[in-house]
Backbone bond lengths (Angstrom), bond angles and torsions (degrees), N, CA, C in turn:
res aa  C-N    CA-C-N  psi(-1)  N-CA   C-N-CA  omega(-1)  CA-C   N-CA-C  phi
1 M - - - 1.419 - - 1.537 112.03 -
2 E 1.320 115.30 -36.89 1.482 119.03 177.89 1.527 111.07 -59.52
3 E 1.332 116.52 -44.00 1.453 120.55 -179.61 1.537 110.31 -64.24
4 Y 1.330 117.45 -39.47 1.438 122.13 177.48 1.554 111.53 -60.87
5 I 1.314 115.52 -46.82 1.473 119.66 179.71 1.519 109.83 -61.02
6 N 1.324 116.62 -45.97 1.471 119.85 -177.37 1.531 112.03 -68.72
7 S 1.303 119.27 -33.01 1.452 120.38 -175.28 1.512 114.13 -92.78
8 E 1.347 117.80 -29.25 1.482 119.93 -173.43 1.549 113.08 -109.48
9 I 1.345 116.98 -48.26 1.454 119.28 -174.53 1.525 111.93 -84.33
10 R 1.309 116.18 -45.87 1.477 121.32 -174.40 1.540 112.89 -55.75
11 P 1.344 120.14 -46.28 1.477 118.56 -178.86 1.532 111.96 -63.63
12 L 1.313 118.84 -33.10 1.462 122.13 179.12 1.521 110.94 -67.04
13 L 1.331 116.76 -42.17 1.449 119.52 178.20 1.531 113.13 -70.91
14 Q 1.342 114.44 -36.41 1.466 118.72 178.08 1.527 111.06 -62.77
15 G 1.311 117.04 -30.48 1.450 119.49 178.69 1.525 113.38 -63.23
16 D 1.305 116.76 -20.02 1.477 121.79 176.76 1.525 111.91 -106.77
17 G 1.325 118.01 11.11 1.447 121.63 178.69 1.495 114.08 89.33
18 G 1.327 117.10 7.71 1.460 120.57 -179.64 1.505 111.87 -96.41
19 E 1.308 115.32 176.33 1.457 122.08 -179.34 1.512 108.16 -151.50
20 I 1.315 116.93 139.91 1.445 122.08 176.57 1.519 108.51 -131.75
21 E 1.322 115.02 136.75 1.468 120.71 179.60 1.526 109.19 -123.18
22 F 1.289 116.92 132.08 1.448 122.95 175.52 1.528 108.86 -70.51
23 I 1.323 118.02 133.79 1.456 122.95 174.03 1.529 110.17 -110.52
24 S 1.335 117.27 -56.52 1.464 119.37 178.72 1.520 110.50 -161.39
25 F 1.333 114.57 165.66 1.464 122.21 176.92 1.501 107.83 -148.97
26 D 1.356 116.16 122.27 1.470 119.72 -177.82 1.527 112.80 -106.77
27 G 1.314 117.41 14.88 1.445 121.34 -179.54 1.549 113.00 102.20
28 E 1.319 115.76 -24.86 1.465 121.29 177.33 1.506 113.19 -129.03
29 T 1.315 117.57 -35.03 1.458 121.88 -176.75 1.540 109.71 -114.16
30 L 1.289 114.08 127.03 1.465 121.53 177.82 1.515 108.47 -105.77
31 R 1.299 117.90 121.72 1.454 121.99 177.98 1.507 108.54 -104.26
32 V 1.358 115.41 130.89 1.462 121.50 179.46 1.520 109.71 -135.63
33 R 1.328 114.04 163.71 1.454 121.52 175.74 1.510 106.98 -118.53
34 L 1.318 115.97 128.87 1.485 121.89 178.28 1.502 109.76 -99.26
35 R 1.312 115.43 133.36 1.485 122.29 178.53 1.521 109.33 -132.25
36 G 1.296 115.09 -179.24 1.435 121.60 178.99 1.526 111.34 62.52
37 E 1.333 117.54 -141.22 1.446 121.81 177.84 1.521 113.20 -59.16
38 C 1.321 116.86 -28.62 1.476 120.78 178.92 1.520 111.57 -66.90
39 S 1.318 118.50 -22.95 1.463 120.39 -175.50 1.522 113.36 -69.71
40 F 1.334 117.85 -17.64 1.450 118.88 -179.77 1.533 111.75 -134.56
41 C 1.312 117.66 12.69 1.442 121.45 -179.19 1.541 111.87 -70.03
42 S 1.317 115.82 140.00 1.469 120.22 179.97 1.537 112.75 -82.97
43 K 1.326 117.91 -7.78 1.461 122.08 -178.40 1.515 112.16 -106.66
44 T 1.310 117.76 23.03 1.467 121.67 -177.08 1.524 111.84 -57.88
45 E 1.326 117.91 -45.52 1.466 119.98 -177.45 1.513 112.86 -60.46
46 R 1.315 117.70 -41.88 1.455 121.28 177.43 1.523 111.93 -65.39
47 C 1.304 115.90 -38.42 1.498 121.91 178.57 1.530 109.36 -65.92
48 L 1.312 116.82 -42.67 1.469 118.49 -179.98 1.513 112.17 -68.42
49 D 1.330 116.44 -33.47 1.495 119.85 174.08 1.528 108.74 -63.43
50 W 1.320 116.83 -43.08 1.458 120.64 178.73 1.534 109.99 -62.09
51 C 1.343 117.01 -41.91 1.477 120.84 177.91 1.513 110.99 -60.92
52 E 1.329 117.71 -42.98 1.458 121.65 178.37 1.541 110.97 -61.21
53 E 1.337 116.41 -41.53 1.450 120.93 179.56 1.542 111.25 -67.59
54 K 1.343 116.87 -39.74 1.445 121.27 177.88 1.536 112.13 -65.81
55 I 1.309 116.32 -39.65 1.469 119.85 177.22 1.508 110.17 -64.03
56 L 1.327 116.86 -43.65 1.482 120.75 178.67 1.519 110.13 -61.15
57 K 1.309 116.99 -45.74 1.461 122.04 -178.86 1.521 112.27 -63.17
58 D 1.345 115.29 -45.75 1.464 120.54 -173.55 1.540 113.98 -82.77
59 T 1.317 118.22 -31.60 1.450 120.71 -173.76 1.511 114.24 -117.26
60 N 1.358 115.60 -11.23 1.460 120.64 -177.74 1.525 111.96 66.45
61 K 1.346 117.49 25.99 1.450 122.34 175.52 1.525 109.53 -116.63
62 S 1.331 114.87 129.67 1.437 120.26 177.12 1.536 108.28 -90.96
63 V 1.353 116.52 118.20 1.439 121.32 -179.40 1.505 111.64 -126.63
64 K 1.315 115.27 156.06 1.462 121.80 171.29 1.533 106.09 -110.19
65 I 1.312 115.65 124.97 1.460 120.72 -178.75 1.509 110.05 -95.64
66 I 1.310 114.72 127.23 1.464 121.70 174.03 1.525 106.29 -114.72
67 A 1.306 116.10 123.26 1.452 120.93 -174.07 1.529 111.77 -120.45
68 E 1.311 114.69 139.86 1.450 120.00 170.94 1.526 107.00 -110.64
69 K 1.307 115.21 143.29 1.467 119.06 179.86 1.521 109.88 -99.82
70 K 1.297 114.79 130.27 1.470 120.97 179.82 1.517 106.57 -115.68
71 R 1.279 116.44 101.06 1.480 121.37 -178.67 1.500 110.20 -78.65
72 P 1.333 116.60 143.58 1.469 121.27 174.99 1.525 108.88 -61.39
73 Y 1.289 116.76 150.06 1.465 120.86 -177.12 1.514 113.29 -55.82
74 F 1.331 118.98 -33.11 1.460 120.79 -178.97 1.523 111.55 -78.47
75 R 1.317 121.37 -6.07 1.444 123.94 177.44 1.532 112.09 -100.39
76 D 1.316 118.96 -3.45 1.447 122.88 -174.10 1.544 112.02 -75.18
77 R 1.259 119.23 -10.31 1.469 121.02 -176.09 1.482 112.13 -83.44
């Protein structure tokens, strides 16, 4: 799953200034960290739903994505 995130999902998000990092996968739940533009985007839930659908379509695995947002230090104020 880590390789899939890095090769398929990550480049798409990077194209919009976002960043996604794989944290863990237990077979059902995928944990990721969102950075860059993704760290404060208001459409995160829709994007994660899209990611879940893309993973199902491409890998035939149904996953639930849990994301934590990591804001850049200059956005914490």
